[in-house]
C-alpha positions in Angstrom: 0.1 0.1 0.1 1.3 3.6 -0.9 1.2 6.2 2.2 -0.5 9.0 1.8 1.5 12.4 1.2 2.0 13.9 4.3 2.0 17.4 2.9 -1.6 17.2 1.7 -3.4 17.9 5.4 -1.1 21.1 5.6 -1.8 22.5 2.3 -5.6 22.1 2.9 -5.2 23.4 6.4 -3.4 26.5 4.8 -6.2 27.0 2.4 -8.8 27.1 5.4 -6.7 29.8 7.2 -6.2 32.0 4.1 -10.3 31.4 3.5 -10.8 32.4 6.8 -8.7 35.5 6.8 -10.2 36.4 3.7 -13.4 36.5 5.2 -12.0 38.3 8.3 -11.0 41.3 5.6 -14.3 41.5 4.0 -16.3 41.5 7.1 -14.1 44.4 8.4 -14.0 46.3 5.3 -18.0 45.8 5.2 -18.1 47.0 8.9 -16.0 50.2 8.2 -18.0 50.9 4.9 -21.2 51.0 7.0 -20.0 52.8 9.8 -19.0 55.5 7.0 -22.1 55.4 5.5 -24.2 55.9 8.8 -22.1 58.3 10.3 -21.3 60.3 7.1 -25.1 59.9 5.0 -27.6 58.6 7.3 -27.3 60.6 10.8 -26.3 63.8 8.7 -29.9 63.4 6.3 -31.7 62.5 9.6 -30.6 65.8 11.4 -31.0 68.3 8.4 -34.5 66.6 8.1 -35.5 68.5 11.0 -34.1 72.0 10.1 -37.0 74.3 9.2 -36.2 77.7 7.1 -36.0 81.1 9.4 -39.5 83.0 8.6 -36.9 85.7 7.2 -35.9 83.3 4.1 -38.4 82.7 1.4 -37.8 80.5 -0.8 -36.5 81.3 -4.7 -38.7 82.7 -7.0 -39.1 80.7 -10.5 -36.7 83.2 -12.4 -34.5 83.1 -9.4 -33.9 79.4 -9.5 -33.7 79.6 -13.1 -30.8 82.4 -12.4 -29.5 79.3 -10.1 -29.1 77.1 -12.8 -27.2 79.8 -14.9 -24.8 80.5 -11.8 -23.9 76.7 -11.9 -23.6 76.1 -15.5 -20.9 78.7 -16.0 -19.1 77.4 -13.2 -19.5 80.4 -10.7 -19.0 77.8 -7.9 -15.1 77.0 -8.8 -14.3 80.7 -8.0 -17.0 81.7 -4.9 -18.0 80.2 -2.1 -21.5 80.7 -0.5 -20.4 80.2 3.1 -19.4 82.6 6.1 -17.1 80.8 8.7 -16.8 81.4 12.3 -15.7 84.9 13.1 -13.9 83.2 16.2 -11.5 81.4 13.5 -11.5 83.6 10.8 -12.0 86.8 8.9 -14.8 86.4 6.9 -17.1 88.5 8.8 -13.9 91.2 9.5 -14.0 91.3 5.1 -17.7 92.8 5.0 -19.0 89.5 3.8 -21.8 88.7 6.3 -22.8 89.5 10.1 -22.5 86.1 11.1 -21.7 82.7 10.4 -23.8 80.7 8.3 -25.6 78.0 9.3 -27.7 75.1 8.2 -30.9 76.8 8.4 -29.7 79.0 5.7 -29.5 76.5 3.0 -33.2 74.7 3.3 -34.0 75.7 0.0 -30.7 75.4 -1.9 -30.8 71.6 -3.8 -28.2 71.4 -4.3 -25.9 73.6 -2.0 -23.1 75.6 -3.2 -21.1 76.0 -0.3 -17.8 76.3 -2.6 -14.6 75.8 -1.4 -12.4 78.0 -3.9 -12.5 81.9 -3.3 -11.1 83.5 -6.4 -13.5 85.9 -5.8 -15.4 87.2 -2.8 -18.2 85.1 -0.5 -21.4 85.8 -2.2 -23.7 84.3 0.4 -24.6 87.9 1.2 -24.2 89.7 -1.9 -27.8 90.8 -2.2 -26.9 92.5 0.9 -24.2 94.3 -0.1 -24.9 95.1 -3.9 -28.8 95.4 -4.3 -28.5 96.8 -7.6 -29.9 94.9 -10.5 -27.6 97.0 -13.1 -24.5 96.6 -11.3 -24.3 93.4 -11.5 -25.6 93.4 -15.0 -22.8 95.4 -16.0 -20.7 93.3 -13.6 -21.5 90.1 -15.6 -20.9 91.7 -19.3 -17.7 93.0 -18.5 -16.0 92.9 -14.9 -13.2 95.4 -15.7 -15.6 98.1 -16.7 -16.5 98.6 -12.6 -13.4 97.4 -11.4 -9.6 97.9 -14.0 -7.8 94.9 -11.3 -10.6 92.5 -11.8 -9.8 88.9 -13.1 -13.4 87.5 -13.2 -13.9 86.6 -16.8 -16.9 88.1 -18.9 -20.1 86.7 -20.1 -20.7 88.7 -22.9 -22.7 85.6 -24.5 -25.3 86.7 -21.5 -26.2 89.7 -23.6 -27.2 91.1 -27.0 -25.6 94.1 -29.2 -28.5 96.0 -30.4 -28.5 99.0 -32.7 -30.8 101.6 -30.8 -33.5 102.0 -32.9 -34.2 97.9 -32.7 -34.0 98.2 -29.0 -38.1 97.1 -27.9 -40.0 98.5 -25.1 -39.3 95.0 -23.2 -35.8 94.9 -23.6 -33.4 95.7 -20.4 -30.8 98.1 -21.2 -27.5 97.7 -19.9 -25.4 101.5 -19.6 -21.7 100.3 -19.5 -19.7 103.1 -18.0 -16.6 104.6 -19.2 -14.2 104.0 -22.5 -15.2 100.3 -22.4 -18.9 100.9 -23.6 -19.3 99.4 -26.7 -19.7 102.1 -29.8 -22.8 102.5 -31.7 -24.5 99.8 -30.2 -26.9 99.1 -27.1 -26.0 96.6 -24.4 -29.3 94.3 -24.1 -29.0 91.6 -20.9 -30.7 88.3 -21.9 -33.0 86.6 -20.0 -30.5 84.2 -18.5 -28.2 87.4 -17.4 -31.4 89.0 -15.7 -32.6 85.4 -13.8 -28.5 85.5 -12.6 -28.5 89.2 -11.6 -32.0 88.3 -9.6 -30.2 85.0 -7.9 -27.2 86.8 -7.0 -29.5 89.8 -5.2 -31.6 87.0 -3.7 -28.6 85.7 -1.3 -29.2 87.6 1.8 -28.5 85.6 5.0 -28.6 88.8 7.3 -31.2 87.8 9.8 -31.0 86.9 13.3 -29.5 83.5 13.6 -32.6 81.1 14.9 -32.2 79.8 18.5 -31.8 76.1 17.3 -29.0 76.9 15.4 -27.2 79.2 17.7 -27.7 76.5 20.3 -26.1 73.8 18.0 -23.6 76.6 17.2 -22.7 77.3 21.3 -21.9 73.5 21.5 -19.9 73.0 18.4 -17.8 76.1 19.7 -17.5 74.4 23.3 -16.3 71.1 21.7 -14.0 72.9 19.6 -12.5 74.8 22.5 -9.0 74.6 22.7 -8.5 73.9 19.3 -8.6 77.5 18.1 -5.0 77.3 17.6 -5.5 76.3 14.2 -8.5 78.8 12.9 -6.2 80.9 11.2 -6.3 79.1 8.1 
């Protein structure tokens, strides 16, 4: 009789160990993923469902919603944020961008939110409070350097039309470009997209008093962050 190879049992045992370790790794990865989804998605979504719109925050009008889509389509979020950070840690309030830090209630009507992460230009969450002039916004969209020579903001002339003075209709919104940058012999007329975008920008006003619930939440966050203020200058 031939004796069985002595290594067969060891090979089977090794394969079982590898499979057991693989199962444990898979189970651990699943647990980590499930925990991350719970903490980062489910819990915040549950909390935010309880957030109500402040009485001083009206919903966007149809034209403002259209302007919001123009804002998104033209990539404004890549150069402008819409969030005022806590004045205890940043200079956002000192720069005149707002009187207080923004809170979740400020974004109840925003789907999706446009918080942004870049500030090539100033924060815009209160631009409607700072600059409540439709014509200013239209001039700025048509040619930013007509208002500030040093501006690096791109112009959006395709949101406007150039017409001969005799062709301007009663419903046209004429934009009077100041100074030497005004086009010669023609009139600049804002298209509906430009008017909608300017209307949306003027709707960005988050200067009303912070709701009690938001103030309480902010106070708790400040207490938890106490002792880490040294990192706030960034």
